[in-house]
Every structure is written in structure tokens, then in C-alpha cells.
VONU-506409 format. One line per 2 residues: number of its first residue (from 1); for each residue x, y, z of N, C-alpha, C, O, CB. Coordinates in steps of 0.2 Angstrom, whole numbers. Glycine has a CB too. Layout:
REM VONU-506409
NUM> X/Y/Z/X/Y/Z/X/Y/Z/X/Y/Z/X/Y/Z ~ ...
This chain:
REM VONU-506409
1> -59/147/116/-55/151/111/-49/147/110/-45/145/115/-54/158/113 ~ -47/145/104/-41/141/103/-35/145/104/-34/151/102/-41/138/95
3> -30/142/107/-23/145/109/-19/145/102/-20/141/98/-20/141/114 ~ -14/150/102/-10/151/96/-7/144/94/-7/143/88/-5/156/97
5> -4/140/98/-1/133/96/-6/129/92/-5/126/87/2/130/101 ~ -12/129/95/-18/125/91/-19/128/85/-20/124/80/-24/125/96
7> -20/134/84/-21/138/78/-16/136/73/-17/135/67/-22/145/79 ~ -9/136/75/-4/135/71/-4/128/68/-3/126/62/3/136/74
9> -6/123/73/-6/116/71/-12/115/66/-11/111/61/-7/112/77 ~ -17/118/67/-23/117/62/-21/120/55/-23/117/50/-29/120/65
11> -18/126/56/-16/129/49/-11/125/45/-12/124/39/-13/136/50 ~ -7/122/49/-2/117/46/-5/111/43/-3/109/37/3/115/51
13> -10/108/47/-14/102/44/-18/104/38/-18/100/33/-18/99/49 ~ -21/110/38/-25/112/32/-21/113/26/-22/111/21/-29/118/34
15> -15/117/27/-10/118/22/-8/112/19/-7/111/13/-4/122/24 ~ -6/107/23/-3/100/21/-9/97/17/-7/94/11/-1/96/26
17> -15/97/19/-20/94/15/-21/97/9/-23/93/4/-27/94/19 ~ -21/103/8/-22/107/2/-16/105/-3/-18/104/-9/-22/115/3
19> -10/105/-1/-5/103/-5/-5/96/-8/-4/94/-13/2/103/-1 ~ -8/91/-3/-9/84/-5/-14/83/-10/-14/79/-15/-9/80/1
21> -20/87/-9/-26/86/-13/-26/91/-19/-30/90/-24/-32/88/-9 ~ -21/95/-20/-21/100/-26/-20/96/-32/-24/98/-37/-16/105/-25
23> -16/91/-33/-15/87/-39/-22/84/-41/-22/82/-47/-10/82/-39 ~ -26/83/-37/-32/79/-38/-37/84/-42/-42/82/-45/-36/76/-32
25> -36/90/-41/-41/95/-44/-41/94/-52/-47/94/-55/-39/102/-42 ~ -35/95/-55/-36/94/-63/-39/87/-65/-42/86/-70/-29/94/-66
27> -37/82/-61/-40/75/-62/-47/75/-62/-51/72/-66/-37/70/-58 ~ -50/78/-57/-57/79/-56/-61/83/-62/-66/81/-64/-59/82/-49
29> -57/88/-64/-60/92/-69/-60/88/-76/-65/88/-79/-56/98/-70 ~ -55/85/-77/-54/80/-83/-59/75/-83/-62/73/-88/-47/78/-84
31> -60/72/-77/-65/66/-76/-72/68/-78/-76/64/-80/-65/63/-69 ~ -74/74/-77/-81/76/-78/-81/81/-84/-87/84/-85/-84/80/-72
33> -76/81/-88/-76/85/-94/-78/81/-100/-77/75/-101/-70/88/-95 ~ -82/84/-105/-84/81/-111/-80/83/-117/-78/80/-122/-91/81/-112
35> -78/90/-116/-74/93/-121/-70/99/-118/-73/103/-115/-79/96/-127 ~ -63/98/-119/-59/103/-116/-53/105/-121/-49/100/-121/-56/101/-109
37> -54/110/-124/-49/112/-129/-44/118/-127/-46/122/-123/-52/113/-136 ~ -38/117/-129/-33/123/-128/-36/129/-131/-38/128/-137/-26/121/-129
39> -35/135/-129/-32/137/-122/-37/139/-117/-36/143/-112/-28/143/-123 ~ -43/136/-117/-48/137/-112/-46/135/-105/-43/130/-105/-55/134/-114
41> -48/139/-100/-46/137/-93/-50/131/-90/-48/128/-86/-46/143/-89 ~ -56/131/-93/-61/126/-90/-64/122/-96/-64/125/-102/-66/129/-86
43> -66/116/-95/-70/113/-101/-76/117/-104/-79/120/-100/-72/106/-98 ~ -76/116/-110/-82/120/-113/-88/115/-113/-94/118/-113/-80/121/-121
45> -88/109/-112/-93/104/-111/-92/100/-105/-86/97/-104/-95/100/-117 ~ -97/99/-101/-96/94/-95/-101/88/-96/-106/88/-100/-98/98/-89
47> -99/83/-93/-103/77/-94/-100/71/-90/-95/71/-87/-104/75/-101 ~ -104/65/-90/-102/59/-87/-100/54/-92/-100/48/-90/-108/57/-82
49> -97/56/-98/-96/51/-103/-90/46/-100/-91/40/-101/-93/54/-109 ~ -85/48/-97/-80/44/-94/-82/39/-89/-80/33/-90/-74/48/-91
51> -87/41/-85/-89/37/-80/-94/32/-82/-94/26/-80/-93/41/-74 ~ -98/34/-87/-102/29/-91/-98/23/-94/-100/17/-94/-107/32/-96
53> -93/25/-97/-89/21/-101/-85/16/-96/-85/10/-97/-83/24/-105 ~ -83/18/-90/-80/14/-86/-84/9/-83/-82/3/-80/-77/18/-80
55> -91/10/-83/-96/5/-80/-98/0/-86/-101/-5/-84/-102/9/-78 ~ -95/1/-92/-97/-4/-97/-93/-10/-96/-87/-10/-94/-97/-1/-104
57> -95/-16/-98/-91/-22/-98/-85/-22/-102/-80/-25/-100/-95/-28/-100 ~ -84/-18/-107/-78/-18/-111/-73/-14/-108/-67/-16/-109/-80/-14/-117
59> -74/-10/-103/-69/-7/-99/-65/-11/-94/-59/-10/-93/-72/-1/-95 ~ -68/-16/-92/-65/-21/-87/-63/-18/-81/-59/-21/-77/-59/-24/-91
61> -66/-13/-79/-65/-10/-72/-66/-14/-66/-62/-15/-62/-68/-3/-72 ~ -73/-17/-66/-74/-21/-60/-69/-27/-59/-67/-28/-54/-81/-24/-61
63> -67/-30/-65/-63/-35/-65/-56/-33/-62/-53/-36/-58/-62/-39/-71 ~ -53/-27/-65/-47/-25/-63/-47/-23/-55/-42/-24/-52/-45/-19/-67
65> -53/-20/-53/-53/-17/-46/-53/-24/-41/-50/-23/-36/-60/-13/-45 ~ -57/-29/-43/-57/-35/-39/-50/-38/-39/-48/-40/-33/-62/-40/-42
67> -47/-38/-44/-40/-41/-44/-35/-37/-40/-31/-40/-36/-37/-42/-52 ~ -35/-31/-41/-31/-27/-37/-32/-27/-30/-27/-28/-26/-32/-19/-39
69> -39/-27/-28/-40/-28/-21/-38/-34/-18/-36/-35/-12/-48/-26/-20 ~ -40/-40/-22/-38/-47/-19/-31/-47/-18/-28/-50/-13/-41/-52/-24
71> -27/-45/-23/-19/-46/-23/-17/-42/-17/-12/-44/-13/-16/-44/-29 ~ -19/-35/-16/-16/-31/-11/-18/-34/-4/-14/-33/0/-19/-24/-12
73> -24/-36/-3/-26/-39/3/-21/-45/5/-19/-46/11/-33/-41/4 ~ -21/-50/0/-17/-56/1/-9/-54/3/-6/-57/7/-17/-61/-5
75> -7/-49/-1/0/-47/0/1/-44/7/6/-45/10/2/-42/-6 ~ -4/-40/9/-3/-37/15/-3/-42/21/1/-41/25/-9/-32/16
77> -8/-47/20/-8/-52/25/-2/-56/26/1/-57/31/-14/-56/24 ~ 1/-58/20/7/-62/20/13/-58/22/17/-60/26/8/-65/13
79> 13/-52/20/19/-47/22/19/-46/30/24/-46/33/19/-41/19 ~ 13/-45/33/13/-44/40/15/-51/44/19/-50/49/6/-42/42
81> 13/-56/41/15/-63/44/22/-64/44/25/-67/49/11/-68/41 ~ 25/-62/38/32/-63/38/36/-58/42/41/-59/45/35/-62/30
83> 33/-51/42/37/-46/45/37/-46/53/42/-44/56/34/-39/43 ~ 32/-49/56/32/-49/63/37/-53/66/41/-50/70/25/-52/65
85> 39/-59/64/44/-63/67/51/-60/65/56/-60/69/44/-70/65 ~ 51/-58/58/58/-55/56/59/-49/59/65/-47/61/57/-54/48
87> 54/-44/60/55/-38/63/57/-39/71/61/-35/73/49/-34/63 ~ 54/-44/74/56/-45/81/63/-47/82/66/-45/86/51/-50/84
89> 65/-52/77/72/-54/77/77/-48/76/82/-48/80/73/-59/72 ~ 75/-44/72/80/-38/70/80/-33/75/85/-30/77/78/-35/63
91> 74/-32/78/73/-26/83/75/-28/90/78/-24/93/66/-24/83 ~ 75/-34/92/77/-36/99/83/-40/99/87/-40/104/71/-40/102
93> 85/-43/93/91/-47/93/97/-43/92/98/-38/89/91/-52/88 ~ 103/-46/95/109/-43/94/114/-49/92/115/-54/96/112/-40/101
95> 116/-49/86/119/-55/83/124/-53/78/124/-47/75/115/-61/81 ~ 129/-57/77/135/-55/72/131/-56/65/128/-60/64/141/-60/73
97> 133/-51/61/131/-51/54/124/-48/54/121/-48/48/130/-58/52 ~ 121/-44/59/115/-41/58/115/-36/53/110/-35/50/113/-38/65
99> 120/-32/52/120/-27/47/120/-30/40/116/-27/36/127/-22/48 ~ 123/-35/39/122/-39/33/115/-41/31/113/-41/26/127/-45/33
101> 112/-44/37/105/-46/36/101/-40/34/96/-41/29/103/-50/42 ~ 102/-35/37/97/-29/35/99/-27/28/94/-25/25/99/-23/40
103> 105/-27/26/106/-25/19/103/-30/14/100/-28/9/114/-25/18 ~ 103/-36/16/100/-41/11/93/-40/11/90/-41/6/102/-48/14
105> 90/-38/17/83/-37/17/81/-31/12/76/-31/9/80/-36/24 ~ 85/-26/12/84/-20/8/86/-21/1/84/-17/-4/88/-14/11
107> 90/-27/-1/92/-28/-8/87/-27/-13/88/-24/-18/96/-34/-8 ~ 81/-31/-12/76/-30/-17/73/-23/-19/71/-22/-24/70/-34/-15
109> 74/-19/-14/72/-12/-16/78/-8/-19/76/-3/-22/70/-8/-9 ~ 84/-11/-19/89/-7/-23/90/-10/-30/91/-6/-34/96/-9/-19
111> 89/-16/-31/90/-20/-37/84/-17/-42/78/-17/-39/90/-27/-37 ~ 85/-15/-48/80/-13/-52/74/-19/-53/76/-25/-54/82/-12/-59
113> 68/-17/-52/62/-22/-52/62/-26/-58/60/-32/-58/56/-19/-51 ~ 64/-23/-64/64/-26/-70/68/-32/-71/66/-38/-73/65/-22/-76
115> 74/-31/-68/79/-37/-68/77/-42/-63/77/-48/-65/86/-34/-65 ~ 74/-41/-58/72/-46/-53/66/-50/-56/66/-56/-56/69/-42/-46
117> 61/-46/-59/55/-49/-62/57/-54/-67/54/-59/-68/50/-44/-64 ~ 62/-52/-72/63/-56/-77/66/-63/-75/64/-68/-78/68/-53/-82
119> 70/-63/-70/73/-69/-67/67/-73/-64/67/-79/-65/78/-68/-62 ~ 63/-70/-60/58/-74/-57/53/-76/-62/50/-82/-61/54/-69/-51
121> 51/-73/-67/46/-75/-72/48/-82/-75/43/-86/-76/46/-70/-77 ~ 54/-83/-76/56/-89/-79/55/-95/-74/52/-100/-76/64/-90/-80
123> 56/-94/-67/54/-99/-62/46/-100/-62/44/-105/-61/57/-97/-56 ~ 43/-94/-62/35/-95/-62/32/-98/-68/27/-102/-67/33/-88/-61
125> 35/-97/-74/33/-101/-79/34/-108/-78/30/-112/-80/36/-99/-86 ~ 40/-110/-76/41/-117/-75/37/-121/-70/35/-126/-70/48/-118/-72
127> 35/-117/-64/30/-119/-59/23/-118/-60/19/-119/-56/33/-117/-52 ~ 21/-115/-66/14/-114/-67/11/-108/-63/5/-107/-63/10/-120/-66
129> 15/-103/-61/13/-97/-57/12/-91/-62/9/-86/-60/17/-96/-52 ~ 15/-91/-68/15/-86/-72/8/-85/-75/4/-89/-75/20/-86/-78
131> 6/-78/-76/-1/-77/-78/-7/-79/-73/-12/-80/-75/-2/-80/-85 ~ -5/-79/-67/-10/-80/-62/-10/-75/-56/-5/-72/-55/-9/-87/-59
133> -16/-75/-53/-16/-70/-47/-11/-72/-42/-8/-68/-38/-23/-70/-44 ~ -10/-79/-41/-6/-81/-35/1/-79/-37/5/-77/-33/-6/-89/-35
135> 3/-79/-43/10/-77/-45/11/-70/-44/16/-68/-42/11/-79/-52 ~ 6/-66/-46/7/-59/-45/7/-57/-38/11/-53/-36/0/-55/-48
137> 3/-60/-34/3/-59/-26/10/-61/-24/13/-57/-20/-2/-63/-23 ~ 13/-66/-26/20/-68/-23/25/-63/-26/30/-62/-22/21/-75/-26
139> 25/-61/-32/30/-57/-34/30/-50/-31/34/-46/-30/30/-56/-42 ~ 23/-48/-29/23/-41/-25/26/-41/-18/27/-36/-16/15/-40/-25
141> 27/-47/-16/30/-48/-9/38/-45/-9/40/-43/-4/30/-55/-7 ~ 41/-45/-15/48/-43/-16/49/-36/-14/53/-35/-10/50/-44/-23
143> 45/-31/-17/46/-24/-14/42/-23/-8/44/-18/-5/43/-20/-20 ~ 37/-27/-6/33/-25/0/37/-28/7/37/-24/11/26/-29/-1
145> 39/-34/7/42/-37/13/47/-32/16/47/-31/22/44/-44/12 ~ 52/-30/12/58/-26/15/55/-20/20/57/-19/25/62/-23/10
147> 50/-16/17/47/-11/20/44/-13/27/44/-10/32/43/-7/16 ~ 40/-18/26/36/-21/32/41/-23/37/40/-22/43/31/-26/30
149> 46/-27/36/51/-29/41/54/-23/44/55/-24/50/56/-34/37 ~ 57/-19/40/60/-13/43/56/-9/48/58/-6/53/64/-9/38
151> 50/-8/46/45/-4/50/44/-8/57/44/-4/62/38/-3/47 ~ 43/-14/56/42/-18/63/48/-19/67/48/-20/73/39/-25/61
153> 54/-19/63/60/-19/67/61/-13/71/63/-13/77/66/-20/62 ~ 59/-7/68/60/-1/72/55/-1/78/56/2/83/58/5/68
155> 49/-4/77/44/-4/82/46/-9/88/45/-7/94/37/-7/79 ~ 49/-15/86/51/-19/91/57/-17/95/59/-19/100/53/-26/88
157> 61/-12/92/67/-9/95/65/-5/101/69/-5/106/71/-5/90 ~ 59/-3/102/56/1/107/51/-4/112/48/-1/116/53/7/105
159> 51/-10/110/47/-15/114/50/-17/120/56/-20/120/44/-20/109 ~ 46/-17/125/49/-20/132/47/-27/133/41/-29/134/46/-15/138
161> 51/-32/132/50/-39/133/48/-41/140/45/-46/141/56/-43/131 ~ 49/-36/145/47/-38/152/40/-39/153/38/-42/157/50/-32/157
163> 36/-35/149/29/-36/149/27/-44/148/22/-46/151/25/-32/144 ~ 30/-47/143/29/-54/142/31/-58/148/27/-63/149/33/-56/135
165> 37/-57/151/39/-60/156/34/-60/162/32/-65/165/46/-58/159 ~ 31/-54/163/26/-53/168/20/-57/167/17/-60/171/25/-46/169
167> 18/-57/161/12/-61/159/13/-68/160/8/-72/162/10/-59/151 ~ 19/-70/158/20/-78/159/20/-80/166/18/-85/168/27/-79/156
169> 23/-75/170/23/-77/178/16/-77/180/14/-81/185/27/-71/182 ~ 11/-73/177/4/-73/179/0/-79/176/-6/-79/178/1/-67/178
171> 4/-83/172/0/-89/170/-2/-89/163/-5/-93/160/-6/-90/174 ~ 0/-83/159/-2/-83/152/2/-88/148/8/-88/149/-2/-76/150
173> -2/-91/143/2/-95/138/5/-91/132/4/-85/132/-3/-100/136 ~ 8/-95/128/11/-92/122/6/-88/118/8/-82/116/14/-97/118
175> 1/-91/115/-4/-87/111/-7/-81/115/-8/-76/112/-9/-92/108 ~ -9/-82/121/-12/-77/125/-7/-71/126/-9/-65/125/-14/-80/132
177> 0/-72/126/4/-67/127/5/-63/120/5/-57/120/11/-70/129 ~ 5/-67/115/5/-63/108/-1/-59/107/-1/-53/105/5/-69/103
179> -7/-62/109/-13/-58/107/-15/-53/112/-17/-48/110/-19/-63/108 ~ -13/-53/118/-15/-48/123/-9/-44/125/-10/-39/129/-17/-52/129
181> -3/-46/124/3/-41/126/6/-39/120/7/-33/119/8/-46/130 ~ 9/-43/116/13/-41/110/10/-37/105/11/-31/103/17/-47/107
183> 4/-40/102/0/-36/97/-2/-30/99/-2/-25/95/-5/-41/95 ~ -5/-29/105/-8/-22/107/-2/-17/107/-2/-11/106/-11/-22/113
185> 4/-19/110/10/-15/110/13/-13/104/15/-7/103/15/-18/115 ~ 13/-17/99/16/-15/92/10/-13/87/12/-12/81/20/-21/90
187> 4/-12/89/-1/-11/85/0/-5/80/-1/-5/74/-8/-10/89 ~ 2/1/83/4/7/78/8/5/73/7/7/67/6/13/82
189> 14/2/74/19/0/69/16/-5/65/17/-5/59/25/-3/73 ~ 12/-10/67/9/-15/63/4/-12/58/4/-14/52/5/-20/67
191> 0/-7/60/-4/-3/56/0/0/50/-2/0/44/-9/2/59 ~ 5/4/52/9/7/47/12/2/42/12/3/36/15/11/50
193> 15/-4/44/17/-9/40/12/-11/35/13/-12/29/20/-15/44 ~ 6/-13/38/1/-15/34/-1/-10/28/-3/-12/23/-5/-17/38
195> -1/-4/30/-3/2/26/2/2/20/0/3/14/-4/9/30 ~ 8/2/22/14/2/17/13/-4/12/13/-3/6/21/2/20
197> 12/-10/15/11/-16/11/5/-15/6/6/-17/0/10/-22/15 ~ 0/-13/8/-6/-12/4/-5/-7/-2/-7/-8/-7/-12/-10/8
199> -2/-1/0/-1/4/-5/4/2/-10/3/4/-16/1/11/-1 ~ 9/-1/-8/14/-3/-13/11/-8/-18/13/-8/-24/21/-6/-9
201> 8/-13/-15/5/-18/-19/0/-15/-24/-1/-17/-30/2/-24/-15 ~ -5/-11/-21/-10/-8/-25/-8/-4/-31/-11/-4/-36/-14/-3/-20
203> -2/-1/-30/1/3/-36/6/0/-40/8/3/-45/4/9/-33 ~ 7/-7/-39/12/-10/-43/10/-11/-51/4/-13/-52/14/-17/-40
205> 14/-9/-55/13/-10/-62/17/-14/-66/15/-19/-69/13/-3/-66 ~ 24/-13/-65/29/-17/-69/29/-24/-67/29/-29/-72/36/-14/-68
207> 29/-26/-61/29/-33/-59/23/-36/-61/23/-42/-63/30/-33/-51 ~ 17/-33/-60/11/-36/-62/11/-37/-69/8/-43/-72/5/-31/-60
209> 13/-33/-73/13/-34/-81/18/-39/-83/16/-43/-87/15/-27/-84 ~ 24/-40/-80/28/-45/-82/26/-52/-80/26/-57/-84/35/-44/-79
211> 24/-53/-74/22/-59/-71/15/-61/-73/14/-67/-75/23/-60/-63 ~ 11/-56/-73/4/-57/-75/3/-58/-83/-2/-61/-85/-1/-52/-73
213> 8/-56/-87/8/-57/-94/2/-54/-98/1/-57/-103/8/-65/-95 ~ -1/-49/-95/-6/-46/-98/-13/-50/-97/-18/-48/-99/-5/-46/-105
215> -13/-56/-94/-19/-60/-92/-22/-58/-85/-28/-58/-85/-17/-67/-92 ~ -18/-55/-81/-20/-53/-74/-21/-45/-75/-16/-42/-75/-15/-55/-68
217> -27/-43/-75/-28/-36/-76/-30/-32/-70/-34/-34/-66/-34/-35/-81 ~ -25/-28/-68/-26/-24/-62/-27/-16/-64/-27/-15/-69/-20/-24/-57
219> -29/-12/-59/-31/-5/-60/-25/-2/-63/-25/2/-68/-33/-2/-54 ~ -18/-2/-60/-13/1/-63/-12/-1/-71/-10/3/-75/-7/0/-59
221> -12/-8/-72/-11/-10/-79/-16/-7/-83/-15/-5/-89/-11/-18/-79 ~ -23/-7/-81/-28/-4/-85/-27/3/-86/-29/6/-92/-35/-5/-82
223> -25/7/-81/-24/14/-81/-19/16/-87/-20/20/-91/-22/17/-75 ~ -13/12/-87/-8/14/-92/-10/12/-99/-9/16/-104/-2/9/-91
225> -15/7/-100/-18/6/-106/-22/12/-109/-22/14/-114/-22/-1/-106 ~ -26/14/-104/-30/20/-106/-26/26/-107/-28/30/-111/-36/21/-100
227> -21/27/-103/-17/33/-104/-13/33/-111/-13/38/-114/-11/33/-98 ~ -11/27/-113/-8/27/-120/-13/28/-125/-12/30/-131/-5/20/-121
229> -20/27/-124/-25/29/-129/-26/36/-130/-29/38/-136/-32/25/-127 ~ -24/40/-126/-25/47/-127/-31/50/-125/-33/56/-126/-24/49/-134
231> -36/46/-122/-42/49/-119/-41/51/-112/-41/47/-108/-48/44/-120 ~ -40/58/-111/-39/60/-105/-44/60/-100/-43/59/-94/-36/68/-105
233> -51/60/-102/-56/60/-98/-57/53/-94/-58/53/-88/-63/62/-101 ~ -56/48/-98/-57/41/-96/-51/40/-91/-51/37/-86/-57/36/-101
235> -45/42/-93/-39/41/-89/-39/45/-83/-38/42/-77/-33/44/-93 ~ -42/51/-82/-43/54/-76/-48/51/-72/-47/50/-66/-45/61/-77
237> -54/49/-75/-59/45/-71/-56/39/-67/-57/37/-62/-65/44/-75 ~ -52/35/-71/-49/29/-69/-44/30/-64/-43/26/-59/-46/25/-75
239> -40/36/-64/-35/38/-59/-39/39/-53/-36/37/-47/-32/44/-62 ~ -44/42/-53/-48/44/-47/-50/37/-43/-50/36/-37/-54/48/-48
241> -52/32/-48/-54/26/-45/-48/22/-42/-49/19/-37/-57/21/-51 ~ -43/23/-45/-36/20/-42/-34/23/-35/-32/20/-31/-31/20/-47
243> -35/30/-35/-33/34/-29/-38/33/-23/-36/33/-17/-33/41/-31 ~ -44/32/-25/-49/32/-19/-48/27/-14/-48/29/-8/-56/31/-22
245> -47/20/-15/-45/15/-10/-39/17/-6/-39/16/0/-45/8/-13 ~ -34/19/-10/-28/21/-6/-29/27/-1/-26/27/4/-22/23/-11
247> -33/32/-3/-34/37/1/-38/35/7/-37/37/13/-38/43/-2 ~ -43/30/6/-47/28/11/-43/24/16/-44/25/22/-53/23/8
249> -39/20/14/-34/16/18/-30/21/22/-29/19/28/-30/11/14 ~ -27/26/19/-23/31/23/-27/34/28/-25/35/34/-20/36/18
251> -33/36/27/-37/40/32/-39/36/37/-39/38/43/-43/43/28 ~ -41/29/36/-43/25/41/-37/23/46/-38/23/52/-46/18/38
253> -31/22/43/-25/21/47/-24/27/51/-22/26/57/-20/19/42 ~ -24/33/48/-22/39/52/-27/40/58/-25/41/63/-22/45/48
255> -33/39/57/-38/39/62/-37/34/67/-38/36/73/-45/39/59 ~ -35/28/65/-34/23/70/-28/25/75/-28/24/81/-33/16/67
257> -22/27/71/-16/28/75/-17/34/79/-13/35/84/-11/30/70 ~ -21/39/78/-22/45/82/-27/44/88/-28/48/91/-24/51/78
259> -30/38/88/-34/36/93/-31/33/99/-25/33/100/-40/32/91 ~ -36/29/103/-33/26/109/-28/20/107/-24/19/112/-39/23/112
261> -28/17/101/-24/12/100/-17/15/100/-12/11/102/-25/9/93 ~ -16/21/97/-9/24/97/-7/25/104/-1/24/105/-9/30/93
263> -11/27/108/-9/29/115/-7/23/119/-2/23/123/-15/32/119 ~ -10/17/117/-8/11/121/-1/8/118/2/5/122/-13/6/119
265> 0/10/112/7/8/110/13/12/112/18/10/111/7/8/102 ~ 12/18/115/17/22/117/20/20/124/25/23/126/15/29/118
């Protein structure tokens, strides 16, 4: 028999899940509706018209999905590679001007993205990066890297360097220390940083549109185009396609962080 604290915890988790999933209910209804007129509470006709259309070549959903996934994965990998040494320096280092450095890292999240993108777009046009997947991936690093660095800086602030000294005394080399000591210890924070990087890049619209120039089609860009068309069924179906990978990444990360890996990082 479950104890009262366990019941309270389960009720809280269920309540939170309901609150988070409740906005998906109207989207799901719209995605499977064929005809839904005011003031009826539910669609008068149901169907798969929206889903059939999304699978046609004219909808460009497979292309947009592939582009979004490729960009998000590349951005996540680059952001993590940048954030590990930067986060270690900020989390473990004590140096003059550290507050200024942290402010400069946060600056891209404070400055309006439109202003940043317009300045960068000129450089990207000059160097041939405009209207390319590589250019879109690079510009996504602007809002992504600050979050990844600050998350890992907080992780390294609780990291005990003595474990590395002990491993070095026992004969471990540099790469062995990184792979067997540092990475397992910071794994929970690393997973969170990667999750933030993936989700921020996956949902980017403005930076993708400006640097991609309409030539690089991602799911957010495609979604806004369908939303402006006024076809709510197709817009809702594409919204679910956009949300699904983000939810999957979140669930996988949560499952990983609540398992043995999280315990090893404590």
C-alpha cells in the first residue's frame, strides 16, 4: 500500500502532466477534423485529410523535418563541445572580470534576435553561408550556446577536481580522465544542456528565416506558412509533427536523469 507522501507525489506528477498535455487536446481534435464550424463543440466531420496532405510532395514536410533534425543535432553537438570547456572555466575558475564574462555570454539572449541576425546575415552573404544549412546551424548557436554554457557552469561549480587528481596518481592519462571521471560526473548537467540546445534550435523560426532566406525549409518555417494560410486542420497536424520529437527528447532525457546516471552524478 502506497504511503501518503507517495500518493501526493504521484498526484502532483499526474496533475502536472495533465496541465502540460491539455493544450495538445485541441490540436489533436483539429488535426483529425474534416469540418468544424462554430458553435459546435466537436467537429461535425472527422477524417485524415490533413495527414494525407502532409504526406504529399507538395507539402515538403519530409524535407523540413530532415532539415530541422540535421540542424538541431549539429547545433547540439557544437554547443556541447563549446560549453564543456567554457562551463568548466566559469564553474571552477576564480578570476578578475568573471562577472563581465558571464554577462557577455548572456548578451545574445538579451539583444533582440532580429537585430543580431540582420548584422550576421550581411557577413554570411559575404562568405557564402547565407541560404545554407551550415549558415542556419551557425546562427542557431547564438541563442543556444549561452544556455548550454551556464548550465554546465553550474554543474562544474559542484564538481570535485580531486577525483581527477586521484585518477592521475593512479596512472590515468588526459583522455582517460575526461572519459572515465569528468564526463560521468557531469553527465546529468550535460544531458540537460544538450536537451536545451536541441529544443531551442528545433523551435527557431526568425533566425532560420532570415539567414536561410526562405531556401532552407524547417518545420517552424513551414508551420508559420501553413498557419497564415488559414487551414487549421493542416496547421494542427503539422504542429503535432513539430511537437513530437521535442516531447520524445524530453521524455528520454527525463528517464535518463532519473536513472542510475543521475545517481552517479550526485
